[in-house]
Backbone as CSV, one residue per row, in Angstrom:
resi,resn,N_x,N_y,N_z,CA_x,CA_y,CA_z,C_x,C_y,C_z
1,MET,-50.070,-109.425,-85.975,-49.294,-110.481,-85.335,-47.888,-110.472,-85.913
2,ILE,-46.936,-110.722,-85.075,-45.550,-110.839,-85.501,-45.310,-112.305,-85.840
3,ASN,-44.715,-112.564,-86.982,-44.524,-113.929,-87.446,-43.152,-114.480,-87.094
4,GLN,-43.084,-115.802,-86.972,-41.827,-116.476,-86.690,-40.803,-116.114,-87.762
5,GLY,-39.589,-115.811,-87.327,-38.516,-115.483,-88.255,-38.347,-114.003,-88.538
6,GLU,-39.331,-113.194,-88.153,-39.206,-111.748,-88.362,-38.089,-111.194,-87.500
7,VAL,-37.354,-110.228,-88.055,-36.284,-109.563,-87.319,-36.780,-108.180,-86.904
8,LEU,-36.653,-107.884,-85.617,-37.115,-106.616,-85.073,-35.948,-105.883,-84.420
9,THR,-35.872,-104.588,-84.608,-34.899,-103.772,-83.881,-35.662,-103.065,-82.771
10,LEU,-35.254,-103.337,-81.533,-35.954,-102.782,-80.382,-35.345,-101.447,-79.964
11,GLU,-35.933,-100.839,-78.949,-35.490,-99.519,-78.485,-34.037,-99.496,-78.037
12,ASN,-33.486,-100.665,-77.670,-32.089,-100.742,-77.246,-31.133,-100.847,-78.446
13,ASN,-31.682,-100.693,-79.663,-30.938,-100.765,-80.929,-30.317,-102.122,-81.195
14,LYS,-30.863,-103.170,-80.582,-30.416,-104.535,-80.834,-31.452,-105.238,-81.691
15,GLU,-30.975,-106.138,-82.561,-31.881,-106.917,-83.406,-32.266,-108.210,-82.706
16,TYR,-33.551,-108.508,-82.747,-34.080,-109.737,-82.173,-34.850,-110.491,-83.251
17,VAL,-34.709,-111.811,-83.241,-35.436,-112.677,-84.154,-36.627,-113.257,-83.406
18,THR,-37.755,-113.310,-84.076,-38.952,-113.904,-83.481,-38.842,-115.419,-83.596
19,ILE,-38.697,-116.072,-82.458,-38.584,-117.529,-82.413,-39.967,-118.166,-82.517
20,GLY,-40.953,-117.523,-81.931,-42.313,-118.040,-81.974,-43.302,-116.983,-81.528
21,SER,-44.558,-117.240,-81.838,-45.632,-116.360,-81.385,-46.847,-117.220,-81.073
22,ILE,-47.547,-116.844,-80.014,-48.744,-117.585,-79.608,-49.799,-116.605,-79.112
23,VAL,-51.034,-117.094,-79.077,-52.122,-116.362,-78.441,-52.526,-117.181,-77.227
24,LEU,-52.476,-116.541,-76.076,-52.796,-117.209,-74.822,-53.787,-116.337,-74.068
25,ASP,-54.940,-116.897,-73.760,-55.996,-116.150,-73.076,-56.351,-114.865,-73.830
26,GLY,-56.333,-114.942,-75.162,-56.712,-113.808,-76.005,-55.653,-112.739,-76.166
27,ILE,-54.449,-112.991,-75.659,-53.363,-112.012,-75.737,-52.237,-112.596,-76.584
28,ASN,-51.672,-111.773,-77.462,-50.555,-112.195,-78.309,-49.246,-112.073,-77.538
29,TYR,-48.425,-113.135,-77.617,-47.107,-113.132,-76.999,-46.077,-113.573,-78.033
30,VAL,-44.865,-113.042,-77.923,-43.778,-113.444,-78.805,-42.550,-113.818,-77.974
31,TYR,-41.782,-114.736,-78.521,-40.526,-115.179,-77.932,-39.444,-114.617,-78.842
32,LEU,-38.619,-113.729,-78.299,-37.591,-113.042,-79.076,-36.199,-113.439,-78.591
33,MET,-35.261,-113.567,-79.550,-33.878,-113.859,-79.215,-32.971,-112.908,-79.976
34,ASN,-31.981,-112.358,-79.273,-31.015,-111.465,-79.893,-30.317,-112.210,-81.023
35,SER,-30.176,-111.553,-82.166,-29.624,-112.229,-83.346,-28.120,-112.478,-83.250
36,THR,-27.439,-111.855,-82.294,-25.995,-112.078,-82.159,-25.594,-112.628,-80.796
37,ASP,-26.474,-112.559,-79.820,-26.186,-113.042,-78.468,-27.356,-113.916,-78.021
38,TYR,-27.205,-115.238,-78.203,-28.320,-116.151,-77.954,-28.702,-116.260,-76.479
39,SER,-27.883,-115.717,-75.587,-28.251,-115.719,-74.167,-29.170,-114.543,-73.838
40,ASP,-29.391,-113.651,-74.811,-30.253,-112.472,-74.638,-31.593,-112.757,-75.321
41,PHE,-32.554,-113.194,-74.538,-33.888,-113.500,-75.077,-34.936,-112.935,-74.151
42,MET,-36.153,-112.846,-74.652,-37.252,-112.326,-73.837,-38.595,-112.805,-74.371
43,PHE,-39.568,-112.766,-73.486,-40.953,-113.042,-73.845,-41.692,-111.724,-73.699
44,CYS,-42.449,-111.369,-74.727,-43.131,-110.078,-74.723,-44.607,-110.234,-75.060
45,LYS,-45.403,-109.370,-74.451,-46.791,-109.205,-74.832,-46.779,-108.276,-76.044
46,TYR,-47.599,-108.604,-77.057,-47.619,-107.779,-78.258,-49.025,-107.250,-78.509
47,ASP,-49.102,-105.957,-78.687,-50.345,-105.283,-79.033,-50.059,-104.430,-80.265
48,GLN,-50.893,-104.554,-81.306,-50.648,-103.820,-82.549,-50.646,-102.310,-82.359
49,VAL,-51.334,-101.823,-81.365,-51.390,-100.379,-81.109,-50.249,-99.937,-80.195
50,ASP,-50.060,-100.667,-79.093,-49.088,-100.256,-78.078,-47.698,-100.863,-78.253
51,GLY,-47.559,-101.868,-79.092,-46.250,-102.471,-79.340,-45.926,-103.614,-78.401
52,LEU,-44.629,-103.773,-78.115,-44.119,-104.875,-77.303,-43.851,-104.447,-75.873
53,TYR,-44.203,-105.325,-74.943,-43.906,-105.114,-73.526,-43.357,-106.406,-72.961
54,GLU,-42.168,-106.336,-72.381,-41.547,-107.532,-71.821,-42.368,-108.069,-70.646
55,VAL,-42.576,-109.379,-70.645,-43.304,-110.042,-69.560,-42.352,-110.216,-68.386
56,GLU,-42.793,-109.789,-67.212,-41.962,-109.894,-66.016,-42.602,-110.734,-64.915
57,ASP,-43.886,-111.045,-65.051,-44.592,-111.839,-64.045,-44.057,-113.281,-64.072
58,PRO,-43.478,-113.767,-62.955,-42.876,-115.108,-62.935,-43.848,-116.236,-63.279
59,ASP,-45.082,-116.141,-62.807,-46.064,-117.190,-63.097,-46.418,-117.209,-64.579
60,LEU,-46.592,-116.031,-65.175,-46.884,-115.957,-66.599,-45.688,-116.434,-67.415
61,LEU,-44.479,-116.103,-66.989,-43.280,-116.564,-67.692,-43.217,-118.093,-67.714
62,LYS,-43.512,-118.736,-66.598,-43.518,-120.204,-66.545,-44.526,-120.777,-67.531
63,LYS,-45.697,-120.164,-67.571,-46.748,-120.620,-68.477,-46.315,-120.429,-69.939
64,LEU,-45.716,-119.279,-70.237,-45.262,-119.014,-71.602,-44.143,-119.959,-72.017
65,ILE,-43.199,-120.209,-71.129,-42.110,-121.135,-71.446,-42.669,-122.507,-71.778
66,LYS,-43.634,-122.961,-70.995,-44.257,-124.267,-71.230,-44.946,-124.297,-72.600
67,GLU,-45.709,-123.246,-72.916,-46.439,-123.200,-74.188,-45.500,-123.082,-75.389
68,PHE,-44.477,-122.239,-75.285,-43.525,-122.114,-76.390,-42.723,-123.405,-76.563
69,ASN,-42.413,-124.074,-75.471,-41.706,-125.347,-75.560,-42.543,-126.368,-76.328
70,LYS,-43.849,-126.433,-76.033,-44.753,-127.326,-76.763,-44.749,-126.980,-78.249
71,GLN,-44.864,-125.678,-78.549,-44.918,-125.225,-79.932,-43.635,-125.595,-80.681
72,LEU,-42.501,-125.299,-80.076,-41.228,-125.570,-80.735,-40.960,-127.068,-80.850
73,SER,-41.368,-127.842,-79.861,-41.197,-129.296,-79.923,-41.999,-129.896,-81.065
74,SER,-43.209,-129.400,-81.273,-44.028,-129.934,-82.363,-43.434,-129.581,-83.719
75,VAL,-42.805,-128.423,-83.832,-42.145,-128.033,-85.086,-40.958,-128.951,-85.346
76,ILE,-40.159,-129.202,-84.318,-38.986,-130.076,-84.468,-39.411,-131.481,-84.824
77,GLU,-40.438,-131.988,-84.143,-40.935,-133.343,-84.432,-41.462,-133.418,-85.858
78,GLY,-42.154,-132.395,-86.309,-42.676,-132.372,-87.675,-41.564,-132.375,-88.700
79,GLU,-40.458,-131.683,-88.419,-39.319,-131.647,-89.339,-38.617,-133.002,-89.389
80,SER,-38.538,-133.692,-88.260,-37.846,-134.986,-88.233,-38.650,-136.078,-88.926
81,ASN,-39.953,-135.866,-89.091,-40.795,-136.848,-89.772,-40.759,-136.687,-91.285
82,ASN,-40.158,-135.643,-91.790,-40.099,-135.424,-93.247,-38.934,-136.140,-93.862
């Protein structure tokens, strides 16, 4: 599993930071953001053998955005309670 905060250099030679990772329906997904261009982000399926594959299915993207939003909101709420 790729952990939040890990920096990855992808095939395009750009560095991406892992914003979050989740398991959905038994599949690992990561939310990546370019470390220098915050408008460059992607959601990828992650397999330890095959690596990362960008998600392109619109319905799955909607589901992932919803799940990552929940995850990130709970982190922010937890930080504000400290």
